[in-house]
Residue frames as qw, qx, qy, qz and C-alpha x, y, z in Angstrom:
[[0.830, 0.411, -0.367, 0.087, -4.61, 5.57, -10.91],
 [0.538, -0.696, 0.469, -0.077, -2.31, 3.73, -8.48],
 [0.380, -0.412, 0.798, 0.220, 0.70, 1.88, -9.87],
 [0.174, 0.154, -0.764, -0.601, -0.82, 1.31, -13.33],
 [0.109, -0.417, -0.902, -0.024, -4.12, 0.13, -11.88],
 [0.279, -0.432, -0.152, -0.844, -7.30, 2.20, -11.81],
 [0.352, -0.204, -0.827, 0.387, -8.34, 1.87, -8.16],
 [0.406, -0.692, -0.233, -0.550, -11.42, 2.97, -6.25],
 [0.397, 0.078, -0.662, 0.631, -10.51, 3.80, -2.64],
 [0.477, -0.723, -0.292, -0.405, -12.47, 4.39, 0.56],
 [0.137, 0.447, -0.595, 0.654, -10.91, 5.81, 3.71],
 [0.332, -0.305, -0.845, 0.286, -11.91, 4.36, 7.11],
 [0.278, -0.800, -0.397, -0.354, -14.82, 5.96, 8.92],
 [0.632, -0.665, -0.160, 0.364, -12.46, 6.52, 11.88],
 [0.233, 0.954, -0.186, 0.024, -10.02, 8.41, 9.66],
 [0.301, -0.670, 0.678, 0.023, -7.17, 6.16, 10.82],
 [0.822, 0.333, -0.408, -0.219, -5.92, 3.39, 8.51],
 [0.472, -0.517, 0.693, -0.170, -4.93, 0.31, 10.48],
 [0.588, 0.071, 0.801, 0.089, -6.10, -2.43, 8.13],
 [0.315, 0.422, -0.419, -0.740, -6.73, -2.83, 4.39],
 [0.668, 0.271, 0.689, -0.075, -9.18, -4.96, 2.38],
 [0.125, 0.408, -0.541, -0.724, -8.53, -5.20, -1.36],
 [0.745, 0.359, 0.443, -0.346, -11.43, -6.38, -3.55],
 [0.077, -0.316, 0.756, 0.568, -10.56, -8.31, -6.71],
 [0.664, 0.322, 0.139, -0.661, -13.48, -8.54, -9.14],
 [0.745, 0.125, 0.654, 0.041, -14.53, -11.31, -11.48],
 [0.362, 0.036, 0.658, 0.659, -14.03, -11.91, -15.20],
 [0.076, 0.534, 0.606, 0.585, -15.78, -9.28, -17.31],
 [0.301, -0.867, -0.387, 0.085, -16.52, -6.94, -14.40],
 [0.334, 0.626, -0.219, 0.670, -14.62, -3.97, -12.94],
 [0.281, 0.067, -0.632, 0.719, -13.58, -2.54, -9.59],
 [0.401, -0.199, 0.091, -0.890, -16.96, -0.87, -9.06],
 [0.697, -0.152, -0.611, -0.342, -18.61, -4.30, -9.01],
 [0.677, -0.303, -0.598, 0.302, -17.27, -5.19, -5.55],
 [0.207, 0.252, -0.287, 0.901, -16.53, -1.70, -4.24],
 [0.501, -0.477, -0.178, -0.700, -20.13, -1.32, -3.10],
 [0.771, -0.303, -0.544, 0.130, -19.42, -4.03, -0.51],
 [0.362, 0.117, -0.410, 0.829, -17.45, -1.42, 1.41],
 [0.387, -0.438, -0.076, -0.808, -20.79, 0.28, 2.18],
 [0.841, -0.373, -0.296, -0.257, -21.79, -2.79, 4.17],
 [0.829, -0.074, -0.372, 0.411, -18.40, -3.52, 5.72],
 [0.286, 0.507, -0.244, 0.776, -17.13, -0.08, 6.73],
 [0.520, -0.644, 0.044, -0.559, -19.44, 0.39, 9.71],
 [0.937, -0.349, -0.018, -0.013, -18.20, -2.85, 11.24],
 [0.804, -0.003, 0.035, 0.593, -14.58, -2.16, 10.28],
 [0.010, -0.984, -0.146, 0.097, -14.07, 1.51, 11.23],
 [0.326, -0.755, 0.425, 0.379, -10.26, 1.42, 10.88],
 [0.673, 0.091, 0.653, 0.334, -10.23, -0.37, 7.53],
 [0.194, 0.578, -0.345, -0.714, -9.23, 1.15, 4.18],
 [0.746, 0.332, 0.575, -0.050, -10.93, -0.39, 1.14],
 [0.081, 0.559, -0.515, -0.645, -9.48, -0.57, -2.37],
 [0.740, 0.342, 0.571, -0.099, -11.00, -2.05, -5.50],
 [0.073, -0.496, 0.533, 0.682, -8.84, -2.00, -8.66],
 [0.800, 0.488, -0.050, -0.346, -9.96, -2.64, -12.21],
 [0.844, -0.073, 0.421, 0.324, -8.07, -5.57, -13.69],
 [0.180, -0.601, 0.355, 0.693, -5.40, -4.36, -16.15],
 [0.114, -0.027, 0.803, 0.584, -6.73, -6.06, -19.29],
 [0.590, 0.144, -0.080, -0.790, -9.90, -5.45, -21.28],
 [0.657, -0.005, 0.723, -0.216, -11.95, -8.62, -21.18],
 [0.023, -0.190, 0.796, 0.574, -11.72, -10.75, -24.30],
 [0.043, -0.388, -0.901, -0.189, -15.35, -11.83, -23.98],
 [0.074, -0.813, -0.517, 0.257, -16.94, -8.53, -22.91],
 [0.385, 0.651, 0.162, 0.634, -16.84, -5.11, -24.58],
 [0.243, -0.852, 0.001, -0.463, -17.05, -3.25, -21.26],
 [0.770, -0.628, 0.104, -0.037, -15.39, -5.26, -18.49],
 [0.122, 0.755, -0.637, 0.094, -11.89, -6.34, -17.52],
 [0.974, -0.083, -0.210, -0.002, -9.99, -9.55, -16.82],
 [0.494, -0.734, 0.457, 0.093, -7.05, -10.53, -14.64],
 [0.221, -0.324, 0.837, 0.383, -6.17, -13.18, -17.19],
 [0.586, 0.187, -0.426, -0.663, -7.81, -14.66, -20.30],
 [0.680, -0.056, 0.672, -0.288, -9.76, -17.91, -20.18],
 [0.033, -0.261, 0.798, 0.542, -8.88, -20.15, -23.15],
 [0.141, 0.342, 0.924, 0.096, -12.16, -22.05, -23.29],
 [0.160, 0.783, 0.464, -0.382, -14.10, -18.77, -23.41],
 [0.176, 0.891, -0.090, -0.409, -11.99, -16.38, -25.48],
 [0.858, 0.500, -0.015, 0.114, -9.79, -18.64, -27.61],
 [0.032, -0.850, 0.513, -0.116, -6.55, -17.66, -25.90],
 [0.763, 0.207, -0.597, 0.137, -3.81, -20.17, -25.12],
 [0.774, -0.543, -0.257, 0.200, -2.54, -21.54, -21.81],
 [0.584, -0.013, -0.081, 0.807, 0.75, -19.60, -22.20],
 [0.048, -0.563, -0.189, -0.803, -1.32, -16.42, -22.77],
 [0.632, -0.667, -0.303, -0.253, -3.22, -17.14, -19.58],
 [0.792, -0.368, -0.212, 0.438, -0.14, -17.84, -17.50],
 [0.425, 0.223, 0.006, 0.877, 1.69, -14.76, -18.73],
 [0.232, -0.612, -0.199, -0.729, -1.28, -12.51, -17.96],
 [0.744, -0.583, -0.326, -0.018, -1.79, -14.14, -14.56],
 [0.703, -0.192, -0.174, 0.662, 1.82, -13.45, -13.59],
 [0.200, 0.368, 0.097, 0.903, 1.60, -9.85, -14.83],
 [0.446, -0.658, -0.275, -0.542, -1.63, -9.18, -12.91],
 [0.784, -0.482, -0.313, 0.234, -0.22, -10.76, -9.75],
 [0.550, 0.042, -0.114, 0.826, 2.81, -8.47, -9.96],
 [0.074, -0.509, -0.153, -0.844, 0.57, -5.39, -10.21],
 [0.651, -0.632, -0.309, -0.284, -1.52, -6.48, -7.22],
 [0.781, -0.322, -0.248, 0.475, 1.55, -7.22, -5.11],
 [0.356, 0.229, -0.016, 0.906, 3.01, -3.84, -6.07],
 [0.333, -0.632, -0.251, -0.654, -0.27, -2.21, -5.04],
 [0.768, -0.562, -0.299, 0.072, -0.03, -3.89, -1.64],
 [0.662, -0.079, -0.145, 0.731, 3.54, -2.65, -1.29],
 [0.073, 0.477, 0.114, 0.868, 2.42, 0.91, -2.08],
 [0.555, -0.664, -0.236, -0.443, -0.26, 0.76, 0.62],
 [0.812, -0.349, -0.294, 0.365, 2.17, -0.78, 3.10],
 [0.467, 0.079, -0.088, 0.876, 4.49, 2.17, 2.64],
 [0.136, -0.538, -0.235, -0.798, 1.69, 4.76, 2.50],
 [0.632, -0.615, -0.157, -0.446, 0.05, 3.64, 5.72],
 [0.054, -0.573, 0.722, -0.384, 2.98, 2.08, 7.59],
 [0.879, -0.126, 0.214, -0.408, 1.43, -1.39, 7.65],
 [0.240, -0.364, 0.888, 0.146, 2.66, -4.98, 7.40],
 [0.330, 0.036, -0.798, -0.503, 1.43, -7.81, 5.20],
 [0.150, -0.300, -0.912, 0.238, -0.66, -9.25, 8.02],
 [0.169, 0.432, 0.342, -0.817, -2.77, -6.06, 7.95],
 [0.384, 0.296, -0.442, -0.755, -4.10, -6.94, 4.48],
 [0.574, 0.207, 0.775, -0.162, -6.94, -9.19, 3.37],
 [0.160, 0.142, -0.636, -0.742, -7.69, -10.04, -0.27],
 [0.542, 0.342, 0.627, -0.444, -11.39, -10.51, -1.01],
 [0.104, 0.275, -0.673, -0.679, -11.85, -12.00, -4.45],
 [0.708, 0.313, 0.414, -0.479, -14.94, -13.04, -6.40],
 [0.866, 0.474, 0.144, -0.065, -14.83, -15.68, -9.17],
 [0.739, 0.481, -0.163, 0.443, -11.67, -14.95, -11.19],
 [0.076, -0.778, 0.329, -0.530, -10.71, -12.51, -8.44],
 [0.834, -0.445, 0.266, -0.187, -10.95, -15.40, -5.98],
 [0.949, 0.210, 0.003, 0.236, -8.64, -17.47, -8.17],
 [0.477, 0.622, -0.253, 0.567, -5.92, -14.82, -8.32],
 [0.424, -0.728, 0.285, -0.457, -6.32, -13.99, -4.61],
 [0.940, -0.281, 0.194, -0.024, -5.67, -17.62, -3.68],
 [0.834, 0.390, -0.070, 0.383, -2.76, -17.82, -6.09],
 [0.163, 0.753, -0.290, 0.568, -1.10, -14.73, -4.61],
 [0.535, -0.649, 0.317, -0.440, -1.70, -15.58, -0.97],
 [0.952, -0.203, 0.224, -0.048, -0.84, -19.27, -1.10],
 [0.868, 0.305, 0.056, 0.387, 2.16, -19.08, -3.44],
 [0.431, 0.547, -0.108, 0.710, 3.76, -15.67, -2.90],
 [0.158, -0.536, 0.292, -0.776, 2.50, -13.49, -0.03],
 [0.604, -0.226, -0.762, 0.048, 2.26, -16.21, 2.60],
 [0.265, -0.221, -0.564, 0.750, 2.18, -13.65, 5.42],
 [0.264, -0.383, -0.316, -0.827, -1.04, -11.94, 4.31],
 [0.387, -0.148, 0.533, -0.737, -3.67, -11.47, 7.00],
 [0.526, 0.218, 0.794, -0.213, -6.13, -13.66, 5.12],
 [0.123, 0.054, -0.665, -0.735, -8.06, -14.47, 1.94],
 [0.558, 0.346, 0.524, -0.542, -11.81, -14.38, 1.35],
 [0.004, 0.146, -0.795, -0.589, -12.50, -16.48, -1.74],
 [0.546, 0.363, 0.464, -0.596, -16.03, -16.32, -3.16],
 [0.776, 0.523, 0.253, -0.246, -17.37, -18.42, -6.03],
 [0.298, 0.759, -0.546, -0.191, -13.95, -19.33, -7.42],
 [0.996, -0.001, -0.068, 0.056, -11.59, -22.24, -7.71],
 [0.541, -0.668, 0.410, 0.305, -7.98, -23.16, -6.96],
 [0.611, 0.717, -0.308, -0.135, -5.59, -22.82, -9.89],
 [0.569, 0.490, -0.639, 0.168, -2.94, -25.48, -10.48],
 [0.740, -0.574, 0.159, -0.313, -3.68, -27.46, -7.29],
 [0.966, 0.031, -0.134, 0.220, -1.11, -30.17, -8.02],
 [0.513, 0.467, -0.285, 0.662, 1.84, -27.78, -7.90],
 [0.353, -0.680, 0.204, -0.609, 0.47, -26.19, -4.73],
 [0.930, -0.350, -0.003, -0.111, 0.50, -29.57, -3.02],
 [0.875, 0.139, -0.115, 0.449, 4.18, -29.90, -3.91],
 [0.174, 0.834, -0.129, 0.508, 5.23, -26.42, -2.73],
 [0.737, -0.261, -0.471, 0.408, 5.93, -27.40, 0.92],
 [0.027, 0.606, -0.173, 0.776, 5.64, -23.88, 2.31],
 [0.329, -0.137, -0.775, 0.522, 5.66, -23.70, 6.09],
 [0.073, 0.436, 0.463, -0.769, 3.10, -20.91, 6.41],
 [0.041, 0.431, 0.649, 0.626, -0.11, -19.88, 4.68],
 [0.256, -0.121, 0.190, -0.940, -2.66, -17.15, 5.36],
 [0.335, 0.289, 0.818, -0.367, -6.03, -18.27, 6.73],
 [0.171, -0.030, -0.617, -0.767, -8.74, -18.71, 4.10],
 [0.483, 0.332, 0.638, -0.499, -12.52, -18.70, 3.99],
 [0.023, -0.038, -0.761, -0.647, -14.22, -20.12, 0.88],
 [0.412, 0.391, 0.474, -0.672, -17.82, -19.07, 0.20],
 [0.070, 0.059, -0.785, -0.613, -19.91, -20.54, -2.61],
 [0.655, 0.121, 0.137, -0.733, -23.51, -20.81, -3.75],
 [0.503, -0.050, 0.863, 0.001, -24.79, -24.36, -4.18],
 [0.617, 0.624, 0.471, -0.088, -26.69, -23.38, -7.34],
 [0.028, -0.747, 0.380, 0.544, -23.69, -21.80, -9.10],
 [0.844, 0.398, 0.355, 0.055, -23.79, -22.76, -12.77],
 [0.376, 0.881, -0.278, 0.069, -20.71, -20.71, -13.75],
 [0.229, 0.472, -0.792, 0.312, -18.16, -22.09, -11.29],
 [0.760, -0.337, -0.483, -0.275, -19.81, -25.17, -9.74],
 [0.557, -0.719, 0.276, -0.310, -19.68, -25.69, -6.00],
 [0.979, -0.035, -0.008, 0.199, -17.60, -28.82, -6.61],
 [0.495, 0.628, -0.239, 0.551, -14.73, -26.38, -7.21],
 [0.349, -0.723, 0.326, -0.500, -14.96, -25.28, -3.58],
 [0.920, -0.314, 0.203, -0.117, -14.89, -28.89, -2.36],
 [0.859, 0.350, -0.107, 0.358, -11.90, -29.66, -4.60],
 [0.191, 0.714, -0.319, 0.593, -10.04, -26.65, -3.19],
 [0.647, -0.615, 0.228, -0.388, -11.00, -27.64, 0.34],
 [0.990, -0.073, 0.007, 0.118, -9.32, -31.03, -0.06],
 [0.664, 0.458, -0.184, 0.562, -6.04, -29.49, -1.24],
 [0.074, -0.725, 0.254, -0.636, -5.98, -26.71, 1.35],
 [0.811, -0.508, 0.158, -0.242, -6.64, -29.15, 4.16],
 [0.952, 0.113, -0.073, 0.274, -3.84, -31.35, 2.85],
 [0.522, 0.434, -0.218, 0.701, -1.31, -28.50, 3.06],
 [0.450, -0.462, -0.555, 0.526, -2.61, -27.41, 6.48],
 [0.016, -0.364, -0.110, -0.925, -4.17, -24.08, 5.59],
 [0.107, 0.308, 0.668, -0.669, -6.43, -22.68, 8.34],
 [0.170, -0.135, -0.631, -0.745, -9.63, -23.03, 6.34],
 [0.349, 0.355, 0.675, -0.545, -13.32, -22.45, 6.84],
 [0.006, -0.171, -0.719, -0.673, -16.08, -22.82, 4.25],
 [0.348, 0.369, 0.483, -0.714, -19.63, -21.58, 3.84],
 [0.117, 0.272, 0.817, 0.495, -22.34, -22.71, 1.43],
 [0.329, 0.222, 0.145, -0.906, -25.08, -20.26, 0.48],
 [0.390, 0.288, 0.873, -0.049, -28.22, -22.26, -0.20],
 [0.423, 0.701, 0.571, 0.062, -30.06, -21.81, -3.51],
 [0.001, 0.888, -0.144, -0.437, -27.61, -19.13, -4.62],
 [0.817, 0.527, 0.099, 0.212, -26.03, -18.99, -8.07],
 [0.663, 0.174, -0.052, 0.726, -22.88, -17.14, -9.15],
 [0.082, -0.769, -0.045, -0.632, -23.10, -14.21, -6.76],
 [0.225, 0.126, -0.659, 0.706, -22.73, -13.02, -3.18],
 [0.458, -0.613, -0.582, -0.274, -25.69, -13.66, -0.89],
 [0.321, -0.789, 0.165, -0.497, -26.29, -11.78, 2.39],
 [0.880, -0.457, 0.130, -0.014, -25.31, -14.82, 4.44],
 [0.838, 0.241, -0.014, 0.489, -22.09, -15.14, 2.43],
 [0.183, 0.724, -0.140, 0.650, -21.24, -11.49, 3.03],
 [0.616, -0.703, 0.141, -0.327, -21.94, -11.96, 6.74],
 [0.955, -0.169, 0.059, 0.235, -19.55, -14.93, 6.80],
 [0.604, 0.496, -0.070, 0.620, -16.90, -12.83, 5.05],
 [0.162, -0.790, 0.147, -0.573, -17.35, -10.02, 7.59],
 [0.836, -0.530, 0.095, -0.106, -17.11, -12.47, 10.49],
 [0.896, 0.090, 0.009, 0.434, -13.84, -13.83, 9.07],
 [0.364, 0.644, -0.083, 0.667, -12.37, -10.35, 8.47],
 [0.416, -0.781, 0.120, -0.450, -13.28, -9.13, 11.95],
 [0.920, -0.376, 0.073, 0.089, -11.70, -12.19, 13.51],
 [0.777, 0.279, -0.014, 0.564, -8.46, -11.74, 11.53],
 [0.209, 0.634, -0.065, 0.741, -8.25, -8.01, 12.29],
 [0.596, -0.757, -0.146, -0.225, -9.20, -8.25, 15.96]]
């Protein structure tokens, strides 16, 4: 348990923490869902610490998983419920980053958020609206929340972003990636995108390779 979040952690293979990747899972899943990605990434990122928290709320549509915020069209919650939970979850994630910054003597630019689906949504929201000096954001199979207000924010700096999406995703359609791409280009985010062919709502090997390429470039 770290700062009210149940977090799975993996120390770097080198034993020296110089960078941190935080995985943020999707709606109805838990931290273990993405933590296994550290098996594939750690060899290529020997100085990187990996953390994968469970979201703080039991999922309204699943008896076993967790959610960062409710989804009104799925669980019957309201928009105010969603916004309140989103803000609360963001605060916990930002506090977690602050704890790791102090624990390892790192700066914000040493952190990357890697989020899948709902985890992608909250990663983008945190990095583009609050922690603008993050090292970067890997957003997989998600969408951009409240794009209109982001266009009006006029921040001078944003972390670089890679968006990865399967073209056969029937949960969050790939059009969500293209919609986000338009907004992020408009506000001058350093953005790259990758489409995994014939892939549904998941992470394909080529998508993971693209994520690793992005992370290595940011941390080099």
